[in-house]
All heavy atoms as a GROMACS GRO file, in nm:
protein
  465
    1MET      N    1   0.084  -0.118   0.000
    1MET     CA    2   0.000   0.000   0.000
    1MET      C    3   0.089   0.124   0.000
    1MET      O    4   0.194   0.126   0.064
    1MET     CB    5  -0.090   0.001   0.123
    1MET     CG    6  -0.194  -0.108   0.122
    1MET     SD    7  -0.290  -0.118   0.275
    1MET     CE    8  -0.397   0.020   0.260
    2LYS      N    9   0.042   0.223  -0.068
    2LYS     CA   10   0.114   0.350  -0.069
    2LYS      C   11   0.098   0.418   0.067
    2LYS      O   12  -0.003   0.399   0.134
    2LYS     CB   13   0.059   0.441  -0.178
    2LYS     CG   14   0.087   0.391  -0.318
    2LYS     CD   15   0.034   0.490  -0.419
    2LYS     CE   16   0.067   0.441  -0.559
    2LYS     NZ   17   0.024   0.537  -0.661
    3PRO      N   18   0.196   0.499   0.107
    3PRO     CA   19   0.183   0.572   0.233
    3PRO      C   20   0.058   0.660   0.233
    3PRO      O   21   0.018   0.712   0.130
    3PRO     CB   22   0.309   0.657   0.238
    3PRO     CG   23   0.407   0.584   0.151
    3PRO     CD   24   0.324   0.521   0.042
    4GLY      N   25  -0.002   0.672   0.351
    4GLY     CA   26  -0.121   0.755   0.366
    4GLY      C   27  -0.210   0.703   0.476
    4GLY      O   28  -0.179   0.605   0.543
    5LEU      N   29  -0.322   0.769   0.495
    5LEU     CA   30  -0.421   0.731   0.596
    5LEU      C   31  -0.529   0.646   0.528
    5LEU      O   32  -0.582   0.684   0.424
    5LEU     CB   33  -0.483   0.857   0.658
    5LEU     CG   34  -0.581   0.835   0.771
    5LEU    CD1   35  -0.513   0.771   0.891
    5LEU    CD2   36  -0.644   0.968   0.812
    6TYR      N   37  -0.560   0.532   0.590
    6TYR     CA   38  -0.658   0.438   0.534
    6TYR      C   39  -0.765   0.405   0.638
    6TYR      O   40  -0.736   0.396   0.757
    6TYR     CB   41  -0.590   0.308   0.490
    6TYR     CG   42  -0.502   0.325   0.370
    6TYR    CD1   43  -0.371   0.370   0.383
    6TYR    CD2   44  -0.550   0.298   0.242
    6TYR    CE1   45  -0.290   0.387   0.272
    6TYR    CE2   46  -0.470   0.314   0.131
    6TYR     CZ   47  -0.339   0.359   0.147
    6TYR     OH   48  -0.260   0.376   0.036
    7ARG      N   49  -0.888   0.384   0.589
    7ARG     CA   50  -1.002   0.345   0.673
    7ARG      C   51  -1.046   0.206   0.631
    7ARG      O   52  -1.056   0.176   0.511
    7ARG     CB   53  -1.118   0.442   0.652
    7ARG     CG   54  -1.245   0.403   0.728
    7ARG     CD   55  -1.363   0.494   0.699
    7ARG     NE   56  -1.333   0.634   0.728
    7ARG     CZ   57  -1.326   0.731   0.637
    7ARG    NH1   58  -1.348   0.706   0.509
    7ARG    NH2   59  -1.299   0.854   0.674
    8SER      N   60  -1.073   0.122   0.729
    8SER     CA   61  -1.123  -0.012   0.697
    8SER      C   62  -1.269  -0.005   0.654
    8SER      O   63  -1.346   0.078   0.703
    8SER     CB   64  -1.107  -0.105   0.818
    8SER     OG   65  -1.187  -0.060   0.926
    9VAL      N   66  -1.303  -0.093   0.561
    9VAL     CA   67  -1.441  -0.106   0.512
    9VAL      C   68  -1.477  -0.253   0.522
    9VAL      O   69  -1.410  -0.338   0.465
    9VAL     CB   70  -1.451  -0.058   0.365
    9VAL    CG1   71  -1.592  -0.078   0.313
    9VAL    CG2   72  -1.406   0.086   0.351
   10GLY      N   73  -1.581  -0.284   0.598
   10GLY     CA   74  -1.620  -0.424   0.616
   10GLY      C   75  -1.544  -0.487   0.732
   10GLY      O   76  -1.486  -0.419   0.816
   11GLN      N   77  -1.543  -0.618   0.734
   11GLN     CA   78  -1.487  -0.694   0.846
   11GLN      C   79  -1.336  -0.713   0.833
   11GLN      O   80  -1.290  -0.785   0.746
   11GLN     CB   81  -1.554  -0.831   0.856
   11GLN     CG   82  -1.505  -0.918   0.970
   11GLN     CD   83  -1.532  -0.856   1.107
   11GLN    OE1   84  -1.638  -0.801   1.130
   11GLN    NE2   85  -1.435  -0.864   1.195
   12ILE      N   86  -1.261  -0.648   0.920
   12ILE     CA   87  -1.116  -0.668   0.931
   12ILE      C   88  -1.093  -0.739   1.064
   12ILE      O   89  -1.128  -0.686   1.170
   12ILE     CB   90  -1.039  -0.534   0.927
   12ILE    CG1   91  -1.065  -0.459   0.796
   12ILE    CG2   92  -0.890  -0.557   0.951
   12ILE    CD1   93  -1.015  -0.527   0.672
   13ASP      N   94  -1.035  -0.858   1.058
   13ASP     CA   95  -1.009  -0.935   1.180
   13ASP      C   96  -0.875  -0.898   1.244
   13ASP      O   97  -0.860  -0.907   1.366
   13ASP     CB   98  -1.008  -1.085   1.147
   13ASP     CG   99  -1.142  -1.131   1.092
   13ASP    OD1  100  -1.247  -1.081   1.137
   13ASP    OD2  101  -1.142  -1.216   1.001
   14TYR      N  102  -0.778  -0.860   1.160
   14TYR     CA  103  -0.644  -0.829   1.211
   14TYR      C  104  -0.571  -0.745   1.108
   14TYR      O  105  -0.588  -0.766   0.988
   14TYR     CB  106  -0.566  -0.960   1.235
   14TYR     CG  107  -0.424  -0.940   1.282
   14TYR    CD1  108  -0.398  -0.908   1.414
   14TYR    CD2  109  -0.316  -0.954   1.194
   14TYR    CE1  110  -0.268  -0.889   1.458
   14TYR    CE2  111  -0.186  -0.936   1.238
   14TYR     CZ  112  -0.162  -0.903   1.371
   14TYR     OH  113  -0.035  -0.884   1.414
   15TRP      N  114  -0.492  -0.648   1.154
   15TRP     CA  115  -0.405  -0.572   1.065
   15TRP      C  116  -0.269  -0.555   1.133
   15TRP      O  117  -0.259  -0.561   1.256
   15TRP     CB  118  -0.466  -0.436   1.028
   15TRP     CG  119  -0.484  -0.344   1.145
   15TRP    CD1  120  -0.597  -0.330   1.220
   15TRP    CD2  121  -0.387  -0.255   1.202
   15TRP    NE1  122  -0.576  -0.240   1.321
   15TRP    CE2  123  -0.447  -0.191   1.311
   15TRP    CE3  124  -0.256  -0.223   1.171
   15TRP    CZ2  125  -0.379  -0.098   1.389
   15TRP    CZ3  126  -0.189  -0.130   1.249
   15TRP    CH2  127  -0.252  -0.068   1.356
   16GLU      N  128  -0.166  -0.534   1.050
   16GLU     CA  129  -0.030  -0.520   1.104
   16GLU      C  130   0.056  -0.439   1.008
   16GLU      O  131   0.058  -0.466   0.888
   16GLU     CB  132   0.030  -0.659   1.122
   16GLU     CG  133   0.169  -0.662   1.179
   16GLU     CD  134   0.218  -0.804   1.202
   16GLU    OE1  135   0.147  -0.880   1.271
   16GLU    OE2  136   0.325  -0.838   1.150
   17ARG      N  137   0.126  -0.339   1.062
   17ARG     CA  138   0.228  -0.264   0.988
   17ARG      C  139   0.363  -0.325   1.024
   17ARG      O  140   0.388  -0.354   1.142
   17ARG     CB  141   0.228  -0.117   1.028
   17ARG     CG  142   0.106  -0.041   0.984
   17ARG     CD  143   0.105   0.103   1.036
   17ARG     NE  144   0.232   0.169   1.018
   17ARG     CZ  145   0.290   0.246   1.112
   17ARG    NH1  146   0.231   0.266   1.228
   17ARG    NH2  147   0.405   0.303   1.087
   18THR      N  148   0.450  -0.345   0.923
   18THR     CA  149   0.578  -0.411   0.950
   18THR      C  150   0.696  -0.329   0.900
   18THR      O  151   0.686  -0.254   0.802
   18THR     CB  152   0.584  -0.550   0.886
   18THR    OG1  153   0.579  -0.538   0.744
   18THR    CG2  154   0.470  -0.638   0.933
   19SER      N  155   0.809  -0.346   0.968
   19SER     CA  156   0.934  -0.279   0.928
   19SER      C  157   1.021  -0.370   0.843
   19SER      O  158   1.120  -0.326   0.787
   19SER     CB  159   1.011  -0.235   1.052
   19SER     OG  160   1.046  -0.350   1.130
   20GLY      N  161   0.986  -0.497   0.835
   20GLY     CA  162   1.059  -0.596   0.756
   20GLY      C  163   0.963  -0.702   0.706
   20GLY      O  164   0.845  -0.699   0.736
   21LEU      N  165   1.016  -0.797   0.630
   21LEU     CA  166   0.930  -0.897   0.568
   21LEU      C  167   0.957  -1.038   0.619
   21LEU      O  168   0.918  -1.136   0.557
   21LEU     CB  169   0.946  -0.892   0.416
   21LEU     CG  170   0.913  -0.756   0.353
   21LEU    CD1  171   0.941  -0.758   0.204
   21LEU    CD2  172   0.770  -0.717   0.380
   22SER      N  173   1.022  -1.051   0.736
   22SER     CA  174   1.055  -1.183   0.790
   22SER      C  175   0.934  -1.255   0.848
   22SER      O  176   0.936  -1.376   0.863
   22SER     CB  177   1.162  -1.171   0.898
   22SER     OG  178   1.106  -1.115   1.016
   23GLY      N  179   0.831  -1.179   0.885
   23GLY     CA  180   0.715  -1.238   0.949
   23GLY      C  181   0.731  -1.254   1.100
   23GLY      O  182   0.642  -1.302   1.167
   24GLY      N  183   0.845  -1.211   1.151
   24GLY     CA  184   0.872  -1.222   1.294
   24GLY      C  185   0.815  -1.106   1.373
   24GLY      O  186   0.789  -0.999   1.319
   25ALA      N  187   0.798  -1.128   1.502
   25ALA     CA  188   0.742  -1.025   1.591
   25ALA      C  189   0.830  -0.901   1.596
   25ALA      O  190   0.780  -0.790   1.617
   25ALA     CB  191   0.724  -1.082   1.731
   26ALA      N  192   0.961  -0.915   1.575
   26ALA     CA  193   1.052  -0.801   1.580
   26ALA      C  194   1.023  -0.701   1.468
   26ALA      O  195   1.058  -0.584   1.479
   26ALA     CB  196   1.196  -0.848   1.572
   27ASP      N  197   0.959  -0.746   1.360
   27ASP     CA  198   0.925  -0.658   1.248
   27ASP      C  199   0.795  -0.582   1.268
   27ASP      O  200   0.763  -0.493   1.192
   27ASP     CB  201   0.914  -0.738   1.117
   27ASP     CG  202   1.049  -0.782   1.063
   27ASP    OD1  203   1.151  -0.724   1.104
   27ASP    OD2  204   1.051  -0.874   0.980
   28ARG      N  205   0.719  -0.616   1.370
   28ARG     CA  206   0.588  -0.556   1.392
   28ARG      C  207   0.603  -0.414   1.446
   28ARG      O  208   0.661  -0.392   1.551
   28ARG     CB  209   0.507  -0.640   1.489
   28ARG     CG  210   0.363  -0.596   1.503
   28ARG     CD  211   0.282  -0.691   1.593
   28ARG     NE  212   0.290  -0.828   1.548
   28ARG     CZ  213   0.333  -0.928   1.625
   28ARG    NH1  214   0.369  -0.907   1.750
   28ARG    NH2  215   0.338  -1.051   1.576
   29ILE      N  216   0.548  -0.316   1.373
   29ILE     CA  217   0.547  -0.177   1.418
   29ILE      C  218   0.421  -0.150   1.500
   29ILE      O  219   0.426  -0.091   1.607
   29ILE     CB  220   0.550  -0.080   1.297
   29ILE    CG1  221   0.678  -0.099   1.217
   29ILE    CG2  222   0.536   0.064   1.344
   29ILE    CD1  223   0.677  -0.027   1.084
   30ALA      N  224   0.308  -0.193   1.446
   30ALA     CA  225   0.179  -0.174   1.513
   30ALA      C  226   0.083  -0.279   1.458
   30ALA      O  227   0.100  -0.327   1.346
   30ALA     CB  228   0.125  -0.034   1.485
   31SER      N  229  -0.018  -0.313   1.539
   31SER     CA  230  -0.116  -0.411   1.494
   31SER      C  231  -0.246  -0.390   1.571
   31SER      O  232  -0.249  -0.318   1.671
   31SER     CB  233  -0.066  -0.554   1.515
   31SER     OG  234  -0.047  -0.581   1.652
   32GLY      N  235  -0.352  -0.452   1.522
   32GLY     CA  236  -0.478  -0.440   1.591
   32GLY      C  237  -0.577  -0.546   1.549
   32GLY      O  238  -0.562  -0.609   1.444
   33ARG      N  239  -0.676  -0.568   1.636
   33ARG     CA  240  -0.789  -0.658   1.609
   33ARG      C  241  -0.916  -0.576   1.632
   33ARG      O  242  -0.977  -0.585   1.739
   33ARG     CB  243  -0.784  -0.779   1.702
   33ARG     CG  244  -0.664  -0.868   1.679
   33ARG     CD  245  -0.670  -0.993   1.765
   33ARG     NE  246  -0.552  -1.074   1.747
   33ARG     CZ  247  -0.532  -1.162   1.649
   33ARG    NH1  248  -0.624  -1.177   1.558
   33ARG    NH2  249  -0.421  -1.232   1.642
   34PRO      N  250  -0.952  -0.494   1.534
   34PRO     CA  251  -1.064  -0.400   1.554
   34PRO      C  252  -1.200  -0.470   1.561
   34PRO      O  253  -1.220  -0.575   1.502
   34PRO     CB  254  -1.055  -0.310   1.430
   34PRO     CG  255  -0.991  -0.395   1.327
   34PRO     CD  256  -0.895  -0.484   1.400
   35SER      N  257  -1.291  -0.407   1.634
   35SER     CA  258  -1.428  -0.458   1.640
   35SER      C  259  -1.520  -0.375   1.553
   35SER      O  260  -1.639  -0.402   1.544
   35SER     CB  261  -1.478  -0.457   1.785
   35SER     OG  262  -1.473  -0.325   1.837
   36GLY      N  263  -1.466  -0.274   1.488
   36GLY     CA  264  -1.542  -0.187   1.398
   36GLY      C  265  -1.445  -0.122   1.302
   36GLY      O  266  -1.333  -0.170   1.282
   37SER      N  267  -1.485  -0.012   1.243
   37SER     CA  268  -1.400   0.060   1.149
   37SER      C  269  -1.277   0.114   1.222
   37SER      O  270  -1.284   0.153   1.339
   37SER     CB  271  -1.478   0.174   1.085
   37SER     OG  272  -1.401   0.237   0.987
   38VAL      N  273  -1.164   0.117   1.152
   38VAL     CA  274  -1.039   0.163   1.212
   38VAL      C  275  -0.962   0.245   1.109
   38VAL      O  276  -0.974   0.223   0.989
   38VAL     CB  277  -0.954   0.044   1.263
   38VAL    CG1  278  -0.910  -0.044   1.150
   38VAL    CG2  279  -0.836   0.089   1.345
   39LEU      N  280  -0.885   0.344   1.158
   39LEU     CA  281  -0.796   0.422   1.074
   39LEU      C  282  -0.653   0.376   1.098
   39LEU      O  283  -0.612   0.357   1.213
   39LEU     CB  284  -0.806   0.571   1.107
   39LEU     CG  285  -0.937   0.640   1.072
   39LEU    CD1  286  -0.938   0.782   1.126
   39LEU    CD2  287  -0.959   0.641   0.922
   40VAL      N  288  -0.577   0.358   0.991
   40VAL     CA  289  -0.437   0.317   1.001
   40VAL      C  290  -0.354   0.408   0.912
   40VAL      O  291  -0.389   0.431   0.795
   40VAL     CB  292  -0.418   0.170   0.957
   40VAL    CG1  293  -0.271   0.133   0.956
   40VAL    CG2  294  -0.495   0.077   1.049
   41GLU      N  295  -0.246   0.460   0.966
   41GLU     CA  296  -0.153   0.545   0.891
   41GLU      C  297  -0.038   0.459   0.842
   41GLU      O  298   0.038   0.404   0.923
   41GLU     CB  299  -0.100   0.657   0.981
   41GLU     CG  300  -0.002   0.749   0.912
   41GLU     CD  301  -0.068   0.857   0.828
   41GLU    OE1  302  -0.177   0.902   0.865
   41GLU    OE2  303  -0.008   0.897   0.728
   42ILE      N  304  -0.022   0.446   0.710
   42ILE     CA  305   0.090   0.375   0.651
   42ILE      C  306   0.200   0.477   0.627
   42ILE      O  307   0.177   0.578   0.558
   42ILE     CB  308   0.049   0.307   0.517
   42ILE    CG1  309  -0.071   0.214   0.537
   42ILE    CG2  310   0.168   0.234   0.456
   42ILE    CD1  311  -0.048   0.097   0.626
   43GLU      N  312   0.316   0.452   0.685
   43GLU     CA  313   0.428   0.545   0.674
   43GLU      C  314   0.517   0.508   0.555
   43GLU      O  315   0.520   0.393   0.512
   43GLU     CB  316   0.511   0.542   0.803
   43GLU     CG  317   0.434   0.577   0.929
   43GLU     CD  318   0.399   0.724   0.940
   43GLU    OE1  319   0.461   0.807   0.869
   43GLU    OE2  320   0.308   0.756   1.017
   44GLU      N  321   0.591   0.606   0.507
   44GLU     CA  322   0.686   0.584   0.397
   44GLU      C  323   0.787   0.475   0.432
   44GLU      O  324   0.830   0.398   0.347
   44GLU     CB  325   0.759   0.716   0.368
   44GLU     CG  326   0.851   0.711   0.249
   44GLU     CD  327   0.778   0.725   0.117
   44GLU    OE1  328   0.678   0.796   0.111
   44GLU    OE2  329   0.824   0.662   0.020
   45SER      N  330   0.825   0.467   0.560
   45SER     CA  331   0.927   0.371   0.605
   45SER      C  332   0.874   0.230   0.628
   45SER      O  333   0.952   0.138   0.650
   45SER     CB  334   0.991   0.423   0.733
   45SER     OG  335   0.893   0.440   0.834
   46ASP      N  336   0.742   0.209   0.624
   46ASP     CA  337   0.685   0.075   0.644
   46ASP      C  338   0.727  -0.017   0.528
   46ASP      O  339   0.718   0.021   0.412
   46ASP     CB  340   0.532   0.080   0.649
   46ASP     CG  341   0.480   0.148   0.774
   46ASP    OD1  342   0.560   0.196   0.856
   46ASP    OD2  343   0.356   0.155   0.788
   47ALA      N  344   0.769  -0.137   0.562
   47ALA     CA  345   0.807  -0.236   0.460
   47ALA      C  346   0.687  -0.315   0.412
   47ALA      O  347   0.684  -0.362   0.299
   47ALA     CB  348   0.913  -0.331   0.515
   48GLY      N  349   0.587  -0.332   0.499
   48GLY     CA  350   0.472  -0.412   0.461
   48GLY      C  351   0.349  -0.382   0.543
   48GLY      O  352   0.356  -0.314   0.646
   49PHE      N  353   0.236  -0.434   0.496
   49PHE     CA  354   0.108  -0.420   0.566
   49PHE      C  355   0.032  -0.550   0.546
   49PHE      O  356   0.016  -0.598   0.434
   49PHE     CB  357   0.028  -0.302   0.509
   49PHE     CG  358  -0.103  -0.281   0.579
   49PHE    CD1  359  -0.107  -0.224   0.705
   49PHE    CD2  360  -0.223  -0.317   0.520
   49PHE    CE1  361  -0.227  -0.204   0.772
   49PHE    CE2  362  -0.344  -0.297   0.583
   49PHE     CZ  363  -0.346  -0.241   0.710
   50ILE      N  364  -0.013  -0.608   0.657
   50ILE     CA  365  -0.086  -0.735   0.655
   50ILE      C  366  -0.228  -0.707   0.701
   50ILE      O  367  -0.249  -0.635   0.800
   50ILE     CB  368  -0.020  -0.837   0.750
   50ILE    CG1  369   0.122  -0.868   0.704
   50ILE    CG2  370  -0.105  -0.963   0.761
   50ILE    CD1  371   0.205  -0.940   0.808
   51SER      N  372  -0.325  -0.764   0.631
   51SER     CA  373  -0.465  -0.748   0.669
   51SER      C  374  -0.535  -0.881   0.651
   51SER      O  375  -0.519  -0.947   0.548
   51SER     CB  376  -0.531  -0.641   0.581
   51SER     OG  377  -0.666  -0.626   0.614
   52GLN      N  378  -0.612  -0.921   0.752
   52GLN     CA  379  -0.688  -1.045   0.746
   52GLN      C  380  -0.835  -1.014   0.769
   52GLN      O  381  -0.869  -0.930   0.852
   52GLN     CB  382  -0.638  -1.144   0.852
   52GLN     CG  383  -0.495  -1.185   0.833
   52GLN     CD  384  -0.442  -1.269   0.947
   52GLN    OE1  385  -0.505  -1.282   1.051
   52GLN    NE2  386  -0.324  -1.326   0.927
   53GLY      N  387  -0.920  -1.083   0.697
   53GLY     CA  388  -1.064  -1.062   0.706
   53GLY      C  389  -1.120  -1.039   0.567
   53GLY      O  390  -1.047  -1.030   0.469
   54SER      N  391  -1.251  -1.026   0.559
   54SER     CA  392  -1.316  -1.012   0.429
   54SER      C  393  -1.329  -0.866   0.386
   54SER      O  394  -1.375  -0.839   0.276
   54SER     CB  395  -1.454  -1.077   0.434
   54SER     OG  396  -1.534  -1.014   0.534
   55GLY      N  397  -1.288  -0.773   0.472
   55GLY     CA  398  -1.300  -0.631   0.441
   55GLY      C  399  -1.187  -0.580   0.352
   55GLY      O  400  -1.100  -0.657   0.309
   56SER      N  401  -1.188  -0.451   0.329
   56SER     CA  402  -1.087  -0.387   0.247
   56SER      C  403  -1.048  -0.254   0.311
   56SER      O  404  -1.098  -0.218   0.417
   56SER     CB  405  -1.139  -0.366   0.105
   56SER     OG  406  -1.252  -0.282   0.107
   57TRP      N  407  -0.960  -0.182   0.244
   57TRP     CA  408  -0.911  -0.054   0.293
   57TRP      C  409  -0.930   0.053   0.187
   57TRP      O  410  -0.907   0.028   0.069
   57TRP     CB  411  -0.763  -0.064   0.330
   57TRP     CG  412  -0.739  -0.161   0.441
   57TRP    CD1  413  -0.716  -0.296   0.429
   57TRP    CD2  414  -0.739  -0.132   0.580
   57TRP    NE1  415  -0.701  -0.352   0.553
   57TRP    CE2  416  -0.714  -0.254   0.649
   57TRP    CE3  417  -0.756  -0.017   0.655
   57TRP    CZ2  418  -0.707  -0.261   0.786
   57TRP    CZ3  419  -0.749  -0.025   0.792
   57TRP    CH2  420  -0.725  -0.145   0.857
   58GLU      N  421  -0.975   0.172   0.229
   58GLU     CA  422  -0.989   0.283   0.137
   58GLU      C  423  -0.904   0.399   0.188
   58GLU      O  424  -0.898   0.425   0.308
   58GLU     CB  425  -1.134   0.325   0.119
   58GLU     CG  426  -1.199   0.385   0.241
   58GLU     CD  427  -1.345   0.424   0.219
   58GLU    OE1  428  -1.403   0.384   0.118
   58GLU    OE2  429  -1.398   0.496   0.305
   59ARG      N  430  -0.838   0.466   0.095
   59ARG     CA  431  -0.753   0.579   0.133
   59ARG      C  432  -0.841   0.697   0.171
   59ARG      O  433  -0.941   0.726   0.105
   59ARG     CB  434  -0.662   0.616   0.016
   59ARG     CG  435  -0.552   0.709   0.058
   59ARG     CD  436  -0.440   0.704  -0.037
   59ARG     NE  437  -0.330   0.782   0.020
   59ARG     CZ  438  -0.220   0.807  -0.041
   59ARG    NH1  439  -0.200   0.758  -0.162
   59ARG    NH2  440  -0.127   0.880   0.015
   60VAL      N  441  -0.803   0.765   0.278
   60VAL     CA  442  -0.876   0.882   0.327
   60VAL      C  443  -0.808   1.005   0.270
   60VAL      O  444  -0.690   1.029   0.296
   60VAL     CB  445  -0.876   0.886   0.482
   60VAL    CG1  446  -0.945   1.012   0.531
   60VAL    CG2  447  -0.941   0.761   0.538
   61PRO      N  448  -0.880   1.086   0.190
   61PRO     CA  449  -0.819   1.207   0.135
   61PRO      C  450  -0.785   1.307   0.244
   61PRO      O  451  -0.855   1.316   0.346
   61PRO     CB  452  -0.925   1.261   0.041
   61PRO     CG  453  -1.045   1.176   0.054
   61PRO     CD  454  -1.016   1.068   0.152
   62ARG      N  455  -0.680   1.383   0.220
   62ARG     CA  456  -0.641   1.487   0.317
   62ARG      C  457  -0.649   1.621   0.254
   62ARG      O  458  -0.632   1.644   0.144
   62ARG     CB  459  -0.498   1.461   0.365
   62ARG     CG  460  -0.493   1.336   0.447
   62ARG     CD  461  -0.361   1.326   0.511
   62ARG     NE  462  -0.357   1.206   0.591
   62ARG     CZ  463  -0.270   1.184   0.683
   62ARG    NH1  464  -0.179   1.272   0.711
   62ARG    NH2  465  -0.270   1.075   0.751
   0.00000   0.00000   0.00000
């Protein structure tokens, strides 16, 4: 995902911003298990973004 602010749409079970691609806990910058809509800021320095669930993400204009 490109850097920016994103809002979840639909059911997101888990999300995670990562600093690396190893899949290890040391790469985790931030994560969450939302019960409703959530805003996530993707930074230029983020290496990856993981999302689980049937929902999607939409960019929030600034």
